[in-house]
KOLMI-28945 format. One record per residue (C-alpha): residue in three letters; residue number from 1; x, y, z. Coordinates in Angstrom, 1 decimal, padded with zeros to 4 digits. Layout:
<pts>
(ala; NUM; (X; Y; Z))
...
</pts>
This chain:
<pts>
(met; 1; (079.3; 081.2; 075.8))
(lys; 2; (081.3; 082.8; 078.6))
(ser; 3; (084.7; 084.7; 077.3))
(leu; 4; (087.8; 083.8; 078.8))
(thr; 5; (088.8; 087.3; 080.1))
(leu; 6; (092.1; 086.6; 081.3))
(phe; 7; (095.0; 088.7; 081.7))
(leu; 8; (097.1; 086.2; 079.7))
(ile; 9; (095.1; 086.8; 076.6))
(ile; 10; (097.4; 090.0; 075.5))
(asn; 11; (100.2; 087.7; 075.3))
(cys; 12; (098.8; 085.7; 072.4))
(leu; 13; (102.4; 085.2; 070.9))
(leu; 14; (102.8; 082.6; 073.3))
(leu; 15; (100.6; 080.5; 071.5))
(ser; 16; (103.6; 079.4; 069.5))
(ser; 17; (104.5; 077.6; 072.6))
(glu; 18; (108.3; 077.2; 073.6))
(asp; 19; (108.2; 073.2; 073.8))
(thr; 20; (107.0; 073.0; 070.0))
(leu; 21; (109.4; 075.9; 068.6))
(his; 22; (112.5; 073.9; 069.2))
(thr; 23; (111.1; 070.7; 067.8))
(gly; 24; (110.7; 072.3; 064.5))
(leu; 25; (107.1; 074.0; 064.5))
(ile; 26; (108.9; 076.8; 063.0))
(pro; 27; (111.6; 075.6; 060.8))
(asn; 28; (114.6; 077.6; 059.3))
(val; 29; (114.4; 080.5; 061.5))
(leu; 30; (118.2; 081.0; 061.9))
(asp; 31; (118.1; 084.1; 059.8))
(glu; 32; (119.0; 087.8; 060.9))
(gln; 33; (115.8; 088.5; 062.8))
(tyr; 34; (116.8; 085.9; 065.4))
(his; 35; (120.5; 086.8; 065.7))
(phe; 36; (121.5; 088.6; 068.8))
(asn; 37; (123.9; 091.4; 068.6))
(asn; 38; (124.5; 091.8; 072.0))
(gln; 39; (125.7; 088.4; 073.8))
(glu; 40; (127.0; 089.7; 076.9))
(lys; 41; (124.9; 088.5; 079.8))
(pro; 42; (123.3; 090.9; 082.4))
(asp; 43; (125.9; 091.4; 085.1))
(asn; 44; (123.6; 091.6; 088.1))
(glu; 45; (124.0; 088.1; 089.5))
(pro; 46; (120.8; 087.4; 091.8))
(asp; 47; (121.3; 087.5; 095.6))
(tyr; 48; (118.6; 085.5; 096.8))
(ser; 49; (119.0; 086.9; 100.3))
(asn; 50; (117.5; 089.9; 099.1))
(leu; 51; (113.7; 089.5; 098.9))
(ile; 52; (113.7; 091.8; 095.8))
(asn; 53; (114.9; 088.8; 093.7))
(trp; 54; (111.9; 086.7; 094.5))
(ala; 55; (109.0; 087.2; 092.4))
(ala; 56; (107.1; 085.5; 095.1))
(ser; 57; (107.9; 084.8; 098.8))
(pro; 58; (106.0; 084.0; 102.1))
(phe; 59; (108.0; 086.7; 103.6))
(lys; 60; (106.7; 089.6; 101.5))
(lys; 61; (103.5; 090.9; 100.0))
(asp; 62; (103.3; 089.8; 096.3))
(asn; 63; (100.6; 088.8; 093.7))
(ser; 64; (101.2; 085.0; 094.7))
(asp; 65; (099.2; 085.9; 098.2))
(ser; 66; (096.0; 087.0; 096.1))
(ile; 67; (092.9; 084.6; 096.8))
(pro; 68; (089.9; 084.9; 094.3))
(glu; 69; (086.7; 086.1; 095.4))
(phe; 70; (084.9; 082.5; 095.2))
(leu; 71; (087.4; 081.2; 097.5))
(asn; 72; (087.0; 083.6; 100.4))
(asp; 73; (085.5; 081.1; 102.8))
(glu; 74; (088.2; 078.3; 101.7))
(val; 75; (090.1; 076.8; 104.8))
(arg; 76; (093.6; 077.2; 103.8))
(asn; 77; (096.5; 075.1; 105.3))
(gln; 78; (100.0; 075.8; 103.8))
(ser; 79; (102.0; 072.7; 105.3))
(ala; 80; (104.2; 072.2; 102.4))
(asp; 81; (106.3; 074.6; 100.1))
(val; 82; (106.0; 075.1; 096.3))
(phe; 83; (109.1; 076.4; 094.3))
(phe; 84; (107.5; 077.7; 091.5))
(ile; 85; (109.7; 078.3; 088.3))
(his; 86; (107.7; 080.8; 086.0))
(pro; 87; (107.7; 080.9; 082.3))
(thr; 88; (109.1; 083.4; 079.7))
(ser; 89; (108.3; 086.9; 080.3))
(tyr; 90; (111.1; 088.4; 078.6))
(phe; 91; (110.2; 089.3; 074.8))
(ser; 92; (112.4; 092.1; 073.7))
(glu; 93; (112.8; 092.4; 070.0))
(asp; 94; (115.4; 095.1; 070.0))
(glu; 95; (118.5; 094.4; 068.0))
(asp; 96; (120.9; 095.1; 071.2))
(ala; 97; (118.5; 092.8; 073.3))
(ser; 98; (120.9; 090.6; 075.5))
(leu; 99; (120.4; 086.9; 075.4))
(asn; 100; (118.9; 087.0; 079.1))
(ala; 101; (116.7; 089.2; 080.9))
(asp; 102; (118.0; 091.9; 083.4))
(leu; 103; (116.7; 091.2; 086.8))
(asn; 104; (115.8; 095.2; 087.0))
(asp; 105; (114.0; 095.1; 083.9))
(thr; 106; (110.4; 096.6; 085.1))
(glu; 107; (108.7; 095.5; 082.0))
(thr; 108; (109.8; 091.8; 082.1))
(asn; 109; (109.2; 091.6; 086.2))
(leu; 110; (105.6; 093.0; 085.5))
(glu; 111; (104.9; 090.7; 083.2))
(thr; 112; (105.8; 087.9; 085.5))
(asp; 113; (104.0; 089.2; 088.3))
(tyr; 114; (100.6; 090.1; 086.7))
(arg; 115; (100.7; 086.8; 084.3))
(ser; 116; (102.4; 083.9; 085.6))
(ile; 117; (102.4; 084.6; 089.5))
(leu; 118; (099.0; 085.9; 089.6))
(phe; 119; (097.1; 083.4; 087.2))
(gln; 120; (099.4; 080.2; 087.8))
(ala; 121; (101.3; 080.4; 091.2))
(thr; 122; (098.4; 081.3; 093.2))
(val; 123; (096.8; 077.8; 092.5))
(phe; 124; (099.1; 076.7; 095.2))
(asn; 125; (098.3; 079.2; 097.8))
(gly; 126; (095.7; 077.1; 099.6))
(ser; 127; (098.0; 074.5; 100.4))
(cys; 128; (101.6; 075.9; 100.3))
(arg; 129; (103.8; 078.5; 100.8))
(ile; 130; (105.1; 080.0; 097.6))
(phe; 131; (108.7; 080.7; 096.6))
(ala; 132; (109.2; 081.8; 092.8))
(pro; 133; (112.6; 083.3; 092.2))
(arg; 134; (113.3; 086.1; 089.4))
(tyr; 135; (116.0; 084.7; 087.4))
(arg; 136; (117.8; 085.9; 084.1))
(gln; 137; (115.4; 084.1; 081.9))
(ala; 138; (116.4; 083.4; 078.2))
(asn; 139; (114.9; 085.8; 075.7))
(met; 140; (112.0; 084.1; 073.9))
(lys; 141; (113.8; 084.5; 070.5))
(ala; 142; (116.3; 081.7; 072.1))
(phe; 143; (113.7; 078.9; 071.4))
(tyr; 144; (113.5; 079.8; 067.7))
(val; 145; (117.5; 078.8; 067.6))
(phe; 146; (117.2; 076.0; 070.3))
(glu; 147; (119.9; 073.7; 069.4))
(thr; 148; (122.8; 076.6; 069.0))
(pro; 149; (125.4; 077.2; 071.1))
(ile; 150; (124.2; 080.9; 071.8))
(ala; 151; (120.6; 079.4; 073.0))
(arg; 152; (122.4; 077.0; 075.1))
(lys; 153; (124.4; 079.5; 076.8))
(ala; 154; (121.1; 081.5; 077.5))
(phe; 155; (119.3; 078.7; 079.0))
(asp; 156; (122.4; 077.8; 081.0))
(leu; 157; (122.5; 080.8; 082.5))
(ala; 158; (118.9; 081.0; 083.4))
(tyr; 159; (119.2; 077.5; 084.9))
(ser; 160; (122.2; 078.6; 087.1))
(asp; 161; (120.0; 081.3; 088.8))
(val; 162; (117.4; 079.0; 089.2))
(lys; 163; (119.7; 076.2; 090.8))
(lys; 164; (121.3; 079.3; 093.1))
(ala; 165; (117.8; 080.1; 094.1))
(phe; 166; (116.8; 076.5; 094.9))
(val; 167; (119.9; 075.8; 097.0))
(tyr; 168; (119.2; 079.0; 098.9))
(phe; 169; (115.5; 078.0; 099.5))
(leu; 170; (116.9; 074.7; 100.7))
(glu; 171; (119.5; 076.2; 103.1))
(asn; 172; (117.3; 079.0; 104.5))
(tyr; 173; (113.5; 078.4; 104.2))
(ser; 174; (112.6; 074.7; 103.4))
(glu; 175; (113.2; 073.2; 107.2))
(asn; 176; (112.4; 069.9; 105.9))
(arg; 177; (109.0; 070.5; 104.9))
(pro; 178; (107.5; 068.4; 101.8))
(ile; 179; (108.3; 070.3; 098.7))
(ile; 180; (106.3; 070.6; 095.4))
(ile; 181; (108.2; 071.6; 092.3))
(ala; 182; (105.9; 073.5; 089.9))
(ser; 183; (106.6; 075.2; 086.6))
(his; 184; (105.4; 076.2; 083.1))
(ser; 185; (107.1; 076.6; 079.6))
(gln; 186; (110.5; 077.6; 079.9))
(gly; 187; (110.2; 077.2; 083.6))
(ser; 188; (109.6; 073.6; 083.0))
(leu; 189; (112.7; 073.1; 081.1))
(his; 190; (114.7; 074.3; 084.0))
(ala; 191; (112.4; 072.3; 086.2))
(ile; 192; (113.2; 069.1; 084.4))
(arg; 193; (117.0; 069.8; 085.0))
(leu; 194; (116.5; 070.8; 088.6))
(leu; 195; (114.5; 067.5; 089.4))
(gln; 196; (117.1; 065.5; 087.7))
(glu; 197; (120.1; 067.3; 089.6))
(phe; 198; (118.4; 067.3; 093.1))
(phe; 199; (115.4; 064.8; 093.3))
(asp; 200; (115.9; 061.8; 090.8))
(gly; 201; (117.3; 058.8; 092.9))
(lys; 202; (118.7; 061.5; 095.5))
(pro; 203; (117.7; 061.7; 099.2))
(leu; 204; (115.5; 064.9; 098.7))
(gln; 205; (113.2; 062.7; 096.5))
(lys; 206; (111.6; 061.4; 099.8))
(arg; 207; (110.2; 065.0; 100.4))
(leu; 208; (108.8; 065.5; 097.0))
(val; 209; (105.2; 065.4; 097.1))
(cys; 210; (104.7; 066.1; 093.4))
(ala; 211; (106.3; 068.0; 090.3))
(tyr; 212; (103.9; 069.8; 088.1))
(val; 213; (106.0; 070.1; 084.9))
(leu; 214; (103.4; 071.9; 082.7))
(gly; 215; (103.5; 073.2; 079.1))
(tyr; 216; (106.7; 071.7; 078.0))
(his; 217; (107.9; 068.2; 076.3))
(ile; 218; (108.7; 065.6; 079.0))
(ala; 219; (110.5; 062.5; 077.5))
(asn; 220; (109.8; 059.2; 078.5))
(asn; 221; (113.4; 058.6; 080.0))
(ala; 222; (113.5; 062.2; 081.5))
(phe; 223; (113.9; 060.7; 085.0))
(lys; 224; (115.5; 057.4; 086.2))
(glu; 225; (113.7; 057.2; 089.6))
(ile; 226; (110.9; 059.7; 089.7))
(pro; 227; (107.7; 057.9; 088.6))
(val; 228; (105.0; 059.6; 086.6))
(gly; 229; (101.8; 060.1; 088.5))
(glu; 230; (099.2; 057.5; 087.7))
(ser; 231; (096.7; 058.4; 090.4))
(ala; 232; (095.3; 061.4; 092.1))
(gly; 233; (096.8; 060.9; 095.5))
(gln; 234; (100.2; 059.7; 094.4))
(thr; 235; (103.4; 061.3; 096.1))
(gly; 236; (106.9; 061.4; 095.0))
(cys; 237; (106.1; 061.8; 091.3))
(tyr; 238; (105.6; 064.2; 088.4))
(val; 239; (102.7; 065.2; 086.2))
(gly; 240; (102.6; 067.3; 083.2))
(trp; 241; (100.5; 068.2; 079.8))
(arg; 242; (100.5; 070.1; 076.8))
(ser; 243; (097.0; 071.5; 075.7))
(tyr; 244; (095.7; 071.7; 072.3))
(val; 245; (092.3; 072.0; 070.8))
(lys; 246; (090.9; 068.5; 070.1))
(gly; 247; (092.1; 067.1; 066.7))
(glu; 248; (095.2; 069.5; 066.7))
(ile; 249; (098.6; 067.6; 066.1))
(pro; 250; (101.2; 070.2; 065.3))
(lys; 251; (104.2; 069.1; 063.1))
(gly; 252; (106.7; 069.7; 065.9))
(ile; 253; (104.9; 067.3; 068.3))
(glu; 254; (104.6; 064.7; 065.5))
(lys; 255; (108.8; 064.7; 065.3))
(glu; 256; (108.8; 063.7; 068.8))
(asn; 257; (107.6; 060.0; 067.8))
(gly; 258; (105.6; 059.6; 070.6))
(asn; 259; (108.5; 060.0; 073.2))
(ser; 260; (106.4; 062.0; 075.7))
(val; 261; (104.7; 061.8; 078.9))
(cys; 262; (101.3; 063.2; 079.6))
(val; 263; (098.9; 063.1; 082.6))
(asn; 264; (095.1; 064.0; 082.2))
(pro; 265; (094.4; 066.7; 084.8))
(leu; 266; (090.8; 065.5; 085.2))
(thr; 267; (091.5; 062.0; 086.0))
(trp; 268; (095.2; 062.3; 087.2))
(thr; 269; (096.2; 059.1; 085.1))
(ile; 270; (098.0; 058.5; 082.0))
(ser; 271; (095.0; 056.7; 080.3))
(asp; 272; (093.8; 057.9; 077.0))
(lys; 273; (090.5; 057.4; 077.9))
(trp; 274; (088.3; 060.7; 077.4))
(ala; 275; (087.4; 062.4; 080.3))
(pro; 276; (084.0; 064.2; 080.5))
(pro; 277; (083.2; 067.8; 081.7))
(asp; 278; (081.5; 066.5; 084.8))
(leu; 279; (085.1; 066.0; 086.1))
(his; 280; (086.0; 069.3; 085.5))
(leu; 281; (086.0; 071.7; 088.6))
(gly; 282; (086.6; 074.9; 086.9))
(ile; 283; (088.3; 077.2; 084.2))
(met; 284; (089.7; 080.4; 086.0))
(asn; 285; (087.8; 082.9; 083.8))
(gly; 286; (089.1; 086.3; 085.0))
(phe; 287; (090.9; 086.1; 088.5))
(asp; 288; (087.7; 086.0; 090.5))
(thr; 289; (085.4; 083.9; 088.6))
(ile; 290; (085.6; 080.0; 088.0))
(val; 291; (083.5; 078.2; 085.5))
(pro; 292; (083.2; 074.5; 086.3))
(his; 293; (082.0; 071.7; 084.2))
(thr; 294; (083.0; 073.0; 080.8))
(thr; 295; (085.9; 071.2; 079.7))
(gly; 296; (086.6; 067.5; 078.6))
(ala; 297; (089.9; 066.3; 078.0))
(gly; 298; (091.9; 063.1; 076.8))
(ile; 299; (095.5; 062.2; 075.9))
(glu; 300; (096.0; 061.6; 072.1))
(pro; 301; (097.3; 058.4; 072.0))
(val; 302; (100.1; 058.6; 069.6))
(thr; 303; (101.8; 061.8; 070.5))
(lys; 304; (100.8; 062.0; 074.2))
(ile; 305; (099.6; 065.8; 074.1))
(leu; 306; (096.4; 066.7; 075.8))
(trp; 307; (093.4; 067.5; 073.7))
(ile; 308; (090.8; 069.8; 075.0))
(asp; 309; (087.1; 070.2; 074.2))
(thr; 310; (085.6; 073.2; 076.0))
(gln; 311; (082.4; 075.1; 076.1))
(val; 312; (084.2; 078.5; 077.1))
(thr; 313; (085.3; 080.7; 074.4))
(ile; 314; (088.8; 081.3; 074.9))
(glu; 315; (089.5; 083.9; 072.0))
(glu; 316; (087.0; 085.8; 069.8))
(asp; 317; (088.4; 084.3; 067.0))
(ala; 318; (088.4; 080.7; 068.6))
(glu; 319; (088.8; 078.8; 065.4))
(lys; 320; (092.4; 080.1; 064.8))
(val; 321; (093.4; 079.2; 068.4))
(arg; 322; (094.5; 075.4; 068.6))
(asn; 323; (097.4; 075.8; 070.7))
(leu; 324; (096.0; 076.3; 074.2))
(his; 325; (099.7; 076.5; 075.7))
(ile; 326; (099.1; 079.8; 077.8))
(tyr; 327; (096.1; 078.2; 079.3))
(asp; 328; (097.6; 074.9; 080.6))
(tyr; 329; (097.2; 076.3; 084.2))
(asn; 330; (093.9; 078.2; 083.9))
(leu; 331; (091.8; 075.6; 081.9))
(phe; 332; (092.2; 072.9; 085.2))
(trp; 333; (093.0; 075.6; 087.8))
(met; 334; (090.6; 074.1; 090.6))
(asn; 335; (091.4; 070.7; 089.6))
(ile; 336; (095.0; 071.5; 090.2))
(arg; 337; (094.2; 073.3; 093.4))
(gln; 338; (092.3; 070.4; 094.9))
(asn; 339; (094.8; 067.7; 093.7))
(val; 340; (097.6; 069.7; 095.3))
(lys; 341; (095.7; 069.5; 098.5))
(leu; 342; (095.2; 065.8; 098.3))
(arg; 343; (098.6; 065.0; 097.5))
(ile; 344; (099.8; 066.9; 100.4))
(ile; 345; (097.4; 065.1; 102.7))
(ser; 346; (098.6; 061.8; 101.3))
(tyr; 347; (102.1; 062.5; 101.7))
(tyr; 348; (101.4; 063.2; 105.6))
(glu; 349; (099.6; 060.0; 105.8))
(asn; 350; (102.3; 057.9; 104.2))
(leu; 351; (104.8; 059.8; 106.5))
(asn; 352; (102.9; 058.8; 109.7))
(met; 353; (102.5; 055.0; 108.6))
</pts>
């Protein structure tokens, strides 16, 4: 067995994923340890004309430019843009911690840059220019009190930054190019809202190649006009999944009563038929190593979560790791990369018909 030596492993606390926390996986947590003594927002509202406020941009050198060694000979054609909304990287447990991250917080920014930008956003750099804004993300603890006014305040502020960055991107960078929206975890909470506000039944939907909304609950009625992706080359659609070890059904997921959407990244369909490892193009096993044909996956038919059966040892104590949230991208890194390329080709083919 090969060991999955991702930088992400040091962040095991994320295995209690944001999408399940607010649905009741950890009940009755409204106690003192999750109260925020300092509810003031950081006062440094981002100016997205300044590249320092972008974790990734084609106009500066950053970790999204990184190419794994096994792709040194790949032919790249960045004919679309991806607007990537990173997951939570603000985990302060200090009693005086603010609800939202300060954009100048070095620890938080390094966590973003060397975790989600390096291991997730890079999956798009073979076919896309990557734009990933820094934003005043909500503290991880906000998910433990998800339905409270204090949490809503935190998430609303975070989204206001994401929205501001996206508007700046549209007005200054996009030049009518096709767009991919991509996200993970807290980023997907904001991505759903962004898609609803800017794309769903709006003219901009015509420029949507696909939205990759990973690691967060997507309700069946999340979108009025944007369809779920049901084939590998479909465009103008969205896809998403939440990864768990085969056989695992968390209590928080049960409370959704099946009101959830899931796409299998091995088949790019919503079929609950099991997909075997021969369809698997590779787990990213450390940034410069890919391990193909090691993972099967299937959509659990009742809860619509993605069950995983992998030959790769993800953790030393693998029996205790049932929630594979932080590996949503890495488990299917090459499948996603190839799919992005296919959908962009399909987009341009349909445009010329």
